[in-house]
Backbone as CSV, one residue per row, in Angstrom:
resi,resn,N_x,N_y,N_z,CA_x,CA_y,CA_z,C_x,C_y,C_z
1,MET,30.260,-15.089,-4.064,30.059,-13.650,-3.929,29.340,-13.361,-2.616
2,SER,29.819,-12.350,-1.873,29.179,-12.026,-0.605,27.889,-11.251,-0.847
3,ARG,26.976,-11.426,0.059,25.687,-10.753,-0.041,25.827,-9.275,0.295
4,SER,24.989,-8.477,-0.323,24.955,-7.052,-0.004,24.050,-6.841,1.197
5,VAL,24.425,-5.885,2.045,23.691,-5.591,3.265,23.483,-4.090,3.359
6,VAL,22.285,-3.700,3.788,21.951,-2.294,4.036,21.795,-2.125,5.541
7,ILE,22.545,-1.178,6.106,22.420,-0.868,7.532,21.677,0.459,7.648
8,LEU,20.633,0.471,8.473,19.859,1.698,8.709,20.471,2.427,9.896
9,ARG,20.990,3.630,9.665,21.692,4.394,10.707,20.810,4.604,11.936
10,SER,19.552,4.947,11.757,18.692,5.309,12.885,18.478,4.170,13.869
11,SER,18.387,2.938,13.371,18.079,1.805,14.245,19.198,0.776,14.338
12,GLY,20.162,0.828,13.410,21.205,-0.185,13.384,20.756,-1.483,12.728
13,THR,19.525,-1.506,12.224,18.974,-2.695,11.577,19.784,-3.044,10.334
14,ARG,20.046,-4.340,10.152,20.777,-4.837,8.984,19.784,-5.574,8.078
15,LEU,19.692,-5.131,6.834,18.794,-5.747,5.858,19.617,-6.431,4.779
16,GLU,19.350,-7.696,4.548,20.064,-8.414,3.490,19.362,-8.170,2.158
17,CYS,20.150,-7.888,1.137,19.617,-7.672,-0.207,19.491,-9.021,-0.902
18,ALA,18.271,-9.415,-1.222,18.039,-10.688,-1.901,18.300,-10.536,-3.398
19,GLU,18.736,-11.604,-4.019,19.047,-11.561,-5.450,17.830,-11.217,-6.301
20,GLU,16.629,-11.579,-5.818,15.433,-11.288,-6.617,15.014,-9.817,-6.566
21,HIS,15.648,-9.032,-5.685,15.347,-7.597,-5.622,16.125,-6.886,-6.731
22,PRO,15.421,-6.237,-7.656,16.097,-5.581,-8.771,16.859,-4.318,-8.377
23,ASN,16.533,-3.752,-7.188,17.179,-2.514,-6.754,17.000,-2.344,-5.242
24,LEU,17.599,-1.293,-4.700,17.506,-1.054,-3.260,16.103,-0.657,-2.809
25,LEU,15.355,-0.005,-3.655,13.976,0.333,-3.300,13.183,-0.948,-3.034
26,ALA,13.329,-1.947,-3.879,12.634,-3.231,-3.693,13.079,-3.907,-2.394
27,THR,14.360,-3.802,-2.068,14.867,-4.374,-0.814,14.205,-3.696,0.379
28,LEU,14.170,-2.374,0.369,13.562,-1.628,1.476,12.075,-1.945,1.592
29,GLU,11.373,-2.012,0.470,9.946,-2.335,0.485,9.705,-3.758,0.993
30,ALA,10.588,-4.696,0.633,10.444,-6.080,1.080,10.558,-6.195,2.602
31,HIS,11.235,-5.222,3.228,11.368,-5.192,4.675,10.356,-4.227,5.307
32,ASN,9.285,-3.925,4.560,8.169,-3.087,5.036,8.576,-1.681,5.450
33,LEU,9.564,-1.123,4.753,9.958,0.259,4.998,9.308,1.145,3.948
34,CYS,8.730,2.228,4.386,8.034,3.136,3.481,9.025,4.143,2.903
35,VAL,9.135,4.144,1.584,10.027,5.062,0.882,9.206,5.838,-0.140
36,GLU,9.333,7.158,-0.117,8.626,7.979,-1.099,9.283,7.793,-2.468
37,PHE,8.467,7.585,-3.494,8.991,7.447,-4.849,7.914,7.861,-5.838
38,GLN,8.307,8.084,-7.072,7.375,8.399,-8.145,7.604,7.475,-9.332
39,CYS,8.752,7.620,-9.974,8.946,6.992,-11.281,9.554,5.590,-11.255
40,ARG,10.341,5.259,-10.240,11.061,3.983,-10.152,12.096,3.798,-11.266
41,GLU,12.496,4.873,-11.916,13.417,4.764,-13.052,14.625,5.698,-12.949
42,GLY,14.743,6.493,-11.891,15.866,7.416,-11.752,15.679,8.737,-12.457
43,TYR,14.430,9.042,-12.853,14.154,10.302,-13.557,13.799,11.443,-12.603
44,CYS,12.979,11.145,-11.591,12.405,12.239,-10.796,13.223,12.615,-9.564
45,GLY,13.890,11.667,-8.950,14.691,11.954,-7.767,13.917,11.996,-6.464
46,SER,12.636,11.661,-6.467,11.865,11.777,-5.220,12.246,10.727,-4.170
47,CYS,12.940,9.662,-4.566,13.356,8.637,-3.598,14.766,8.893,-3.055
48,ARG,15.347,10.025,-3.383,16.720,10.390,-2.991,16.959,10.131,-1.500
49,MET,18.099,9.508,-1.182,18.477,9.207,0.208,19.948,9.531,0.418
50,ARG,20.329,9.580,1.700,21.737,9.833,2.044,22.476,8.509,2.221
51,LEU,23.608,8.406,1.531,24.503,7.257,1.657,25.615,7.655,2.619
52,LEU,25.671,7.009,3.769,26.614,7.379,4.812,27.926,6.609,4.721
53,LYS,27.855,5.349,4.311,29.053,4.517,4.158,28.829,3.542,3.023
54,GLY,29.912,3.192,2.342,29.846,2.189,1.293,29.575,2.785,-0.076
55,GLU,29.278,1.896,-1.017,29.046,2.304,-2.402,27.825,1.611,-2.977
56,VAL,27.188,2.291,-3.921,26.111,1.685,-4.701,26.543,1.652,-6.161
57,GLN,25.898,0.787,-6.925,26.196,0.739,-8.355,24.890,0.857,-9.130
58,TYR,24.955,1.645,-10.187,23.812,1.863,-11.069,24.009,1.066,-12.354
59,ALA,22.945,0.431,-12.844,23.006,-0.238,-14.150,23.208,0.826,-15.226
60,GLU,22.486,1.946,-15.077,22.630,3.113,-15.950,22.609,4.348,-15.061
61,ALA,23.370,5.358,-15.423,23.399,6.584,-14.621,22.000,7.195,-14.554
62,PRO,21.551,7.582,-13.351,20.225,8.192,-13.228,20.183,9.564,-13.895
63,LEU,19.018,9.949,-14.367,18.848,11.258,-14.992,18.579,12.352,-13.957
64,ALA,18.028,11.979,-12.809,17.768,12.954,-11.745,19.094,13.409,-11.146
65,PHE,19.149,14.660,-10.750,20.353,15.215,-10.145,20.510,14.673,-8.730
66,ILE,21.683,14.157,-8.423,21.987,13.728,-7.055,23.329,14.333,-6.656
67,GLN,23.397,14.767,-5.430,24.630,15.358,-4.912,25.510,14.271,-4.318
68,GLN,26.763,14.615,-4.079,27.666,13.670,-3.434,27.073,13.256,-2.097
69,GLY,27.113,11.974,-1.800,26.558,11.462,-0.560,25.092,11.095,-0.670
70,GLU,24.518,11.216,-1.859,23.125,10.833,-2.086,23.078,9.701,-3.098
71,PHE,21.963,8.976,-3.094,21.735,7.933,-4.086,20.244,7.779,-4.319
72,LEU,19.899,7.128,-5.410,18.501,6.862,-5.753,18.270,5.357,-5.635
73,PRO,17.570,4.914,-4.593,17.392,3.476,-4.381,16.573,2.789,-5.471
74,CYS,15.818,3.556,-6.246,14.971,2.957,-7.278,15.763,2.353,-8.429
75,CYS,17.018,2.743,-8.578,17.758,2.297,-9.760,19.196,1.891,-9.458
76,CYS,19.469,1.475,-8.220,20.833,1.033,-7.891,20.777,-0.169,-6.965
77,LYS,21.934,-0.780,-6.811,22.116,-1.886,-5.875,23.303,-1.559,-4.980
78,ALA,23.324,-2.173,-3.809,24.442,-1.986,-2.889,25.640,-2.794,-3.368
79,LYS,26.819,-2.215,-3.204,28.067,-2.944,-3.450,28.595,-3.348,-2.083
80,GLY,28.317,-4.575,-1.689,28.750,-5.028,-0.366,27.857,-4.452,0.719
81,GLU,28.487,-3.899,1.760,27.747,-3.349,2.882,27.674,-1.835,2.773
82,ILE,26.460,-1.291,2.931,26.289,0.159,2.910,25.516,0.583,4.154
83,GLU,25.658,1.850,4.508,24.882,2.426,5.604,24.138,3.623,5.046
84,ILE,22.835,3.674,5.350,22.004,4.747,4.803,21.221,5.439,5.901
85,GLU,20.713,6.608,5.557,19.814,7.360,6.432,18.474,7.440,5.724
86,LEU,17.428,6.954,6.396,16.075,7.014,5.808,15.428,8.339,6.105
């Protein structure tokens, strides 16, 4: 299985998602990126980000409202390579 990668639009930085990271928020934090969050469960939506390319997958659908082109890093993983805006 190929590794998932997160590309940061602003810098072009490529972050590899490690298997021990339970979600994208953990991946971003492991690379010392500051992300605003509250619940870590997909309830509040405060970690909402823009997904520019690619797909994410949720173990369970988040309860917070997200619009098309948005995702909640606290409760999803990247499917392959994605590009995001922080």
